[in-house]
Structure formats: structure tokens, C-alpha cells
C-alpha positions as CSV (number, residue, x, y, z in Angstrom):
1,M,62.0,38.3,9.2
2,K,59.7,36.6,6.7
3,V,56.0,36.2,7.6
4,I,52.8,35.2,5.8
5,V,50.1,37.8,6.1
6,Y,46.5,38.2,4.9
7,T,45.0,41.7,4.9
8,K,41.5,40.6,3.8
9,Y,39.3,37.6,4.1
10,G,39.1,35.3,1.1
11,P,40.6,32.3,-0.8
12,P,44.1,31.0,-0.3
13,E,45.5,33.6,-2.7
14,V,45.0,36.4,-0.1
15,L,48.0,34.9,1.7
16,Q,51.2,36.8,0.9
17,L,54.9,36.6,1.9
18,K,56.2,39.7,3.5
19,E,59.2,41.0,5.4
20,V,58.7,42.6,8.8
21,E,60.7,43.6,11.9
22,K,61.9,40.7,14.1
23,P,60.0,40.8,17.4
24,V,61.7,41.5,20.8
25,P,60.5,39.4,23.7
26,K,59.0,41.1,26.8
27,E,60.3,40.4,30.3
28,N,58.2,37.3,30.6
29,E,58.4,36.1,27.0
30,I,60.7,33.8,25.0
31,L,61.6,34.4,21.3
32,V,61.3,31.2,19.3
33,K,62.9,30.7,15.9
34,V,60.1,28.7,14.2
35,K,61.2,25.5,12.5
36,A,57.7,24.2,11.6
37,T,54.0,25.1,11.9
38,T,50.8,23.7,10.5
39,V,47.9,24.5,8.3
40,S,44.9,23.6,10.4
41,V,41.1,23.7,9.7
42,A,41.0,26.6,12.1
43,D,43.5,28.5,9.9
44,I,41.3,27.8,6.9
45,R,38.1,29.0,8.6
46,T,39.7,32.1,9.9
47,R,41.3,33.1,6.6
48,A,38.1,32.6,4.7
49,F,35.8,33.7,7.6
50,V,33.7,30.6,7.5
51,V,31.6,30.5,10.8
52,P,28.2,29.3,11.8
53,P,25.5,31.9,11.0
54,G,24.7,32.5,14.7
55,F,28.4,33.4,15.3
56,W,28.9,35.9,12.5
57,L,28.7,39.0,14.8
58,P,30.9,37.7,17.7
59,A,33.4,36.3,15.2
60,R,33.6,39.6,13.4
61,I,34.2,41.4,16.7
62,A,36.9,38.9,17.6
63,L,38.6,38.7,14.2
64,G,37.9,42.0,12.6
65,F,35.0,43.5,10.7
66,R,36.4,44.9,7.5
67,K,39.7,43.2,7.6
68,P,41.6,40.8,10.0
69,K,42.8,42.3,13.3
70,K,45.7,39.8,13.3
71,E,47.3,39.5,9.9
72,I,49.5,36.5,10.7
73,L,47.8,33.1,11.0
74,G,49.3,29.9,12.4
75,M,48.2,28.3,15.7
76,E,50.9,25.9,16.6
77,L,54.6,25.6,16.2
78,A,57.9,24.0,17.1
79,G,61.3,25.6,17.1
80,V,64.4,26.8,19.1
81,V,64.5,29.5,21.8
82,E,66.5,32.4,20.3
83,S,66.4,34.6,23.3
84,V,64.5,35.2,26.6
85,G,63.2,38.1,28.5
86,K,65.0,39.1,31.6
87,A,62.3,37.7,33.9
88,V,62.1,34.3,32.2
89,K,63.1,31.4,34.4
90,L,61.6,28.3,32.7
91,F,63.5,28.4,29.4
92,K,66.9,29.3,28.1
93,K,68.5,30.1,24.8
94,G,68.9,26.9,22.7
95,D,65.9,25.0,24.2
96,H,63.9,23.1,21.7
97,V,60.2,23.8,22.3
98,F,56.7,23.2,20.9
99,A,53.7,25.5,21.6
100,A,50.2,26.5,20.8
101,S,49.7,30.0,19.6
102,L,45.9,29.9,19.3
103,A,45.5,33.0,21.6
104,G,47.3,35.4,19.4
105,F,48.0,33.4,16.2
106,G,51.2,34.4,14.5
107,A,53.0,31.1,13.9
108,Y,53.3,31.8,10.1
109,A,56.5,33.6,10.8
110,E,60.2,33.0,11.2
111,Y,60.1,34.2,14.8
112,K,57.4,34.2,17.4
113,C,57.3,35.6,21.0
114,L,55.5,33.4,23.5
115,P,54.7,33.9,27.3
116,E,56.9,31.5,29.2
117,E,54.0,30.3,31.3
118,G,51.7,29.8,28.3
119,P,51.0,26.5,26.3
120,V,54.7,25.9,25.6
121,T,57.1,23.2,26.7
122,L,60.2,21.3,25.7
123,L,60.1,19.2,22.6
124,P,59.6,15.4,22.9
125,S,63.0,13.8,22.6
126,N,62.1,11.2,20.0
127,I,60.4,13.2,17.3
128,S,61.2,16.0,14.8
129,Y,60.2,19.7,14.8
130,E,57.7,18.9,12.1
131,E,56.0,16.2,14.1
132,A,56.0,18.3,17.3
133,A,54.4,21.3,15.5
134,A,51.4,19.1,14.7
135,I,50.6,18.3,18.4
136,P,49.5,21.5,20.2
137,I,46.1,22.1,18.7
138,G,44.6,18.7,17.6
139,A,46.0,16.6,20.4
140,R,45.2,19.2,23.1
141,A,41.6,19.4,21.8
142,A,41.2,15.6,21.8
143,L,42.7,15.3,25.3
144,F,40.6,18.2,26.8
145,H,37.3,16.9,25.6
146,L,37.9,13.2,26.4
147,R,39.0,14.2,29.9
148,K,35.7,16.1,30.3
149,A,33.9,12.8,29.4
150,N,35.5,11.0,32.4
151,I,36.3,7.9,30.4
152,E,36.7,4.7,32.4
153,S,38.6,1.6,31.5
154,G,36.5,-0.8,29.4
155,Q,34.0,1.8,28.1
156,K,33.1,1.8,24.5
157,V,34.0,5.0,22.6
158,L,33.2,5.9,19.0
159,I,35.4,8.5,17.2
160,Y,33.7,10.0,14.1
161,G,36.3,11.5,11.8
162,A,39.0,9.2,13.2
163,S,41.6,9.9,10.5
164,G,41.7,13.7,10.9
165,S,44.0,15.7,13.2
166,V,41.8,15.7,16.3
167,G,40.3,12.3,15.4
168,S,43.7,10.5,15.0
169,Y,44.7,11.8,18.4
170,A,41.4,11.0,20.0
171,V,41.6,7.3,18.9
172,Q,45.0,7.0,20.6
173,I,44.2,9.0,23.8
174,A,40.9,7.1,24.3
175,K,42.9,3.8,24.0
176,H,45.5,5.2,26.5
177,L,42.6,5.9,28.9
178,G,41.5,2.2,28.6
179,A,38.6,2.5,26.2
180,N,37.5,0.1,23.5
181,V,37.6,2.3,20.5
182,T,35.6,2.3,17.2
183,G,36.8,4.7,14.5
184,V,34.6,6.0,11.7
185,C,36.3,7.1,8.5
186,S,36.3,6.7,4.7
187,T,37.6,3.6,2.8
188,A,41.0,5.2,2.1
189,N,41.7,5.7,5.8
190,I,40.7,2.3,7.3
191,E,44.2,0.9,7.5
192,L,45.5,4.2,9.0
193,V,42.9,4.2,11.8
194,K,43.6,0.5,12.5
195,S,47.4,1.3,12.7
196,I,46.9,3.9,15.4
197,G,45.0,1.5,17.7
198,A,41.3,1.4,16.9
199,D,39.7,-1.9,17.9
200,K,37.1,-1.6,15.2
201,V,36.8,0.6,12.1
202,I,33.6,1.5,10.3
203,D,33.6,2.8,6.7
204,Y,31.0,5.6,6.6
205,T,30.8,5.4,2.8
206,K,29.5,1.9,3.0
207,E,27.5,1.6,6.2
208,D,25.8,3.6,9.0
209,F,27.5,2.9,12.3
210,S,24.0,3.1,14.0
211,N,22.9,0.0,12.1
212,K,25.6,-2.2,13.7
213,G,23.5,-2.8,16.8
214,E,26.2,-1.4,19.0
215,S,25.7,1.2,21.8
216,Y,28.5,3.5,23.1
217,D,29.4,5.2,26.3
218,V,30.9,8.1,24.4
219,I,30.4,9.3,20.9
220,F,33.0,11.9,19.8
221,D,32.3,13.8,16.6
222,T,35.6,15.5,15.7
223,V,34.5,17.0,12.4
224,G,30.8,17.9,12.9
225,K,29.6,15.7,10.1
226,S,27.6,13.0,11.8
227,S,23.9,13.0,12.2
228,F,22.7,14.0,15.7
229,S,19.8,11.6,15.6
230,T,22.0,8.8,14.5
231,C,24.4,9.5,17.4
232,M,21.5,9.6,19.9
233,R,20.3,6.1,18.7
234,S,23.7,4.6,19.3
235,L,24.5,6.4,22.6
236,K,23.8,4.7,25.9
237,K,21.0,6.2,28.0
238,D,23.6,7.8,30.4
239,G,26.2,8.2,27.7
240,T,28.2,11.3,26.6
241,Y,28.0,13.0,23.3
242,I,31.0,15.2,22.2
243,N,30.9,17.5,19.2
244,I,33.8,20.0,18.9
245,A,32.4,21.6,15.8
246,V,29.4,23.0,17.7
247,V,29.9,25.5,20.5
248,L,26.2,26.2,21.5
249,P,23.4,23.6,21.7
250,N,20.6,23.6,19.2
251,V,17.0,23.0,20.0
252,R,17.2,19.3,19.5
253,M,20.2,19.0,21.8
254,L,18.4,21.1,24.5
255,W,15.3,18.9,24.3
256,T,17.3,15.7,24.5
257,K,19.2,17.0,27.5
258,L,15.9,17.9,29.2
259,T,14.2,14.6,28.4
260,S,17.1,12.1,29.0
261,S,20.1,11.5,31.1
262,K,22.5,11.8,28.2
263,K,25.3,14.3,28.6
264,F,26.6,16.8,26.1
265,I,30.1,18.3,25.7
266,L,30.5,20.9,22.9
267,G,33.5,22.6,21.5
268,Q,35.7,24.6,23.9
269,N,39.3,25.9,23.7
270,S,41.8,24.1,26.0
271,P,43.3,26.1,28.8
272,E,46.3,28.2,27.7
273,T,48.7,26.4,30.1
274,P,51.6,24.0,29.5
275,E,50.0,21.1,31.5
276,A,48.4,19.3,28.5
277,L,51.5,19.6,26.3
278,E,53.6,18.2,29.1
279,Y,51.2,15.2,29.4
280,L,51.2,14.7,25.6
281,K,55.0,14.9,25.5
282,E,55.2,12.0,27.9
283,L,52.8,10.0,25.8
284,V,54.9,10.6,22.7
285,E,58.2,9.7,24.5
286,T,56.7,6.5,25.8
287,G,55.4,5.5,22.4
288,Q,51.7,5.8,23.3
289,L,51.0,8.7,20.9
290,K,52.0,9.0,17.3
291,V,51.7,12.0,15.0
292,V,49.9,11.4,11.7
293,I,51.2,13.7,9.0
294,D,49.5,13.8,5.6
295,R,51.8,16.2,3.7
296,Y,54.7,18.6,4.1
297,F,54.9,22.0,2.4
298,Q,57.6,24.6,2.4
299,F,56.9,27.9,4.0
300,E,56.7,29.6,0.5
301,E,54.1,27.0,-0.6
302,I,51.5,28.4,1.8
303,V,48.8,29.0,-0.9
304,E,49.1,25.4,-2.2
305,A,49.0,24.1,1.4
306,H,45.8,26.1,2.2
307,R,44.2,24.8,-1.1
308,Y,45.0,21.3,-0.1
309,V,43.5,21.5,3.4
310,E,40.5,23.4,2.2
311,K,39.5,20.3,0.1
312,G,38.6,18.7,3.5
313,H,40.2,15.3,2.9
314,K,43.5,15.6,4.8
315,R,44.7,12.7,6.9
316,G,46.0,13.8,10.3
317,N,48.0,17.0,9.9
318,V,49.5,19.2,7.2
319,V,52.9,20.7,8.1
320,L,54.7,23.9,6.9
321,K,58.5,23.5,7.0
322,F,60.8,26.5,7.2
323,G,63.8,26.7,5.0
324,T,64.8,27.0,1.4
325,K,62.2,25.6,-1.1
326,Q,63.5,22.6,-2.9
327,Q,64.1,23.0,-6.6
328,T,62.6,20.4,-8.9
């Protein structure tokens, strides 16, 4: 089968197309013929080994010191079940599925083995493989962190980075949970954020949201680019601050936590179970969640796709499609 590998950390050009043996599923695994995957920010950071300074050592231990331990990137996918292990009961050959592969990566491949009880479930009936492939990481992250904030109907929620993968899902999920949602994005993405349900949209290139005189029950920074002090000024005294780009609190966060009643939720991985995907599947099928896709690339265009995402301006998701590259 064809796979995309990287044997050293570096720029997009370290990614190479290669032929390897097709995997065989274990007793409790399914073998999926991958139809689509994505190029996520997590893929970019892993490939280039871009991590916060304090996490250099643990990241090297997890990912590999001199070279990557896992040579095939790709953290979400959609496809068709090709075969199943003899102990598998939840899926059968021919099932259309979508899944997160964050635990072991490996979605940049024509075939991928997945544990049947992992974060994998049947494809929503009303969307394509390409759309479904863009749900498992961004939407699960948005859902997981918003649930931890215990959002109640009528609360005011601000989503910073509302046009990105996590942000576009967070806007829609917060609305589904009954919140009044304000999205923060650039000028070019205002209409997009309005179209997915934001009650208000603030253009960060023209104004600081903290100067609007509004206070919020929840401020969710999905990209790690807002000012902490700005967020604290606009967060209600018992409000919740979410920042998925930070995994450990800094000194200012710790001090604020000690001296106020504000709550903090920092970046965590969603549980590796199918529950969140099944919930998101229902939202998609009932028209309450839409997938935002910026661009499609063919599998062979992986370098171009990584270059594009690395610029940091993608809207929603960037999808890799499997199949023959179109001739121009």
C-alpha cells in the first residue's frame, strides 16, 4: 500500500511517498481502506517538532529523540471497512466509518488498522468521506472542552479563533448547548463565522473584544493567540477560561486562580472512545453541525498541503483525498 512517511523532523519536504506492506488486523481490530484524511495543525507541529520550550524533553521522549518513532502522520480519517479481526463484533466488512487515529497516528496511508472499541463509528449518512474525515479531532476537542465548562442555556460564550477547525466546531456546539456565542476572527472570515451560527462576530484586526464592554461566562481560545490579561478583563468573576493551546498553567494563571473564583480549563486529549463521535454524528445528521472545509488536496500533494496549513490561515479544515491525482 502507499503511505506518506517522514524519517526526520523538518519542513514539508521531509514527507515522502512510499510503498509498504498492507497491515493485517488483530483479533479486536478492523482494517479500514482510507478514503480521506486531513492535514491538521497537530500534524504540522509533530512533523516540524514545534513544541513549547518546557515540553521539549517529554515531547522528544514521546515522539522520538533523533528521528520520529512513528513515521506515518495523520490523526483522523474516513473510509470503508476492508476486513475485521475474528473477535470483532461491532463492525463488518463494507461498513462506512470515520475515526480518530491520534493515539498511534498513521492515517496518511491507504489502509489503517483500528481497535473496534476505539474512537471509531459509522459515518454520518448525509455527508461525504471528505467531510467526515475532518470531524474526529477538531470537533471532539471542541465538544470535550465545552462540556468541561458545563455551559448552561443563555450563557455568553466567546470563541477566539472562530474560523479554524476547533473554533468553527466550538461556535456550533456552544450554540447547540444554548449559549449566546460571540466569535472572534479576521476580516476575511466574518461571513463564514456568521453562517455557522455566531450571534456576534468581532474582527480582531480592527478592534479588541475587551473594549466592547461585554463580559462572558466562558472564553474559549482555540488557537492560543489571545492575550491572557485581555481575556481576564472580559471574563465574569466566576467565569471559565479555556485555552487548548496551553497544557500547563503559567505563573499568571496560577496567581489568578489563587486570587479569584475564575476557573481554568487547559488543553487535554479527548478520551479514546467512540462516545463523542456518536454524539457528533447525531448532530451532523440532524443538521446542527456543519463541517467547514477550506481546501482539498490529493494524497500525492501532501507537501503542498502541509505548506498551506503551515501558513496558519486555514479556514476550518484541509482534507487529503485518496485516488488518482487530477491532471491539469
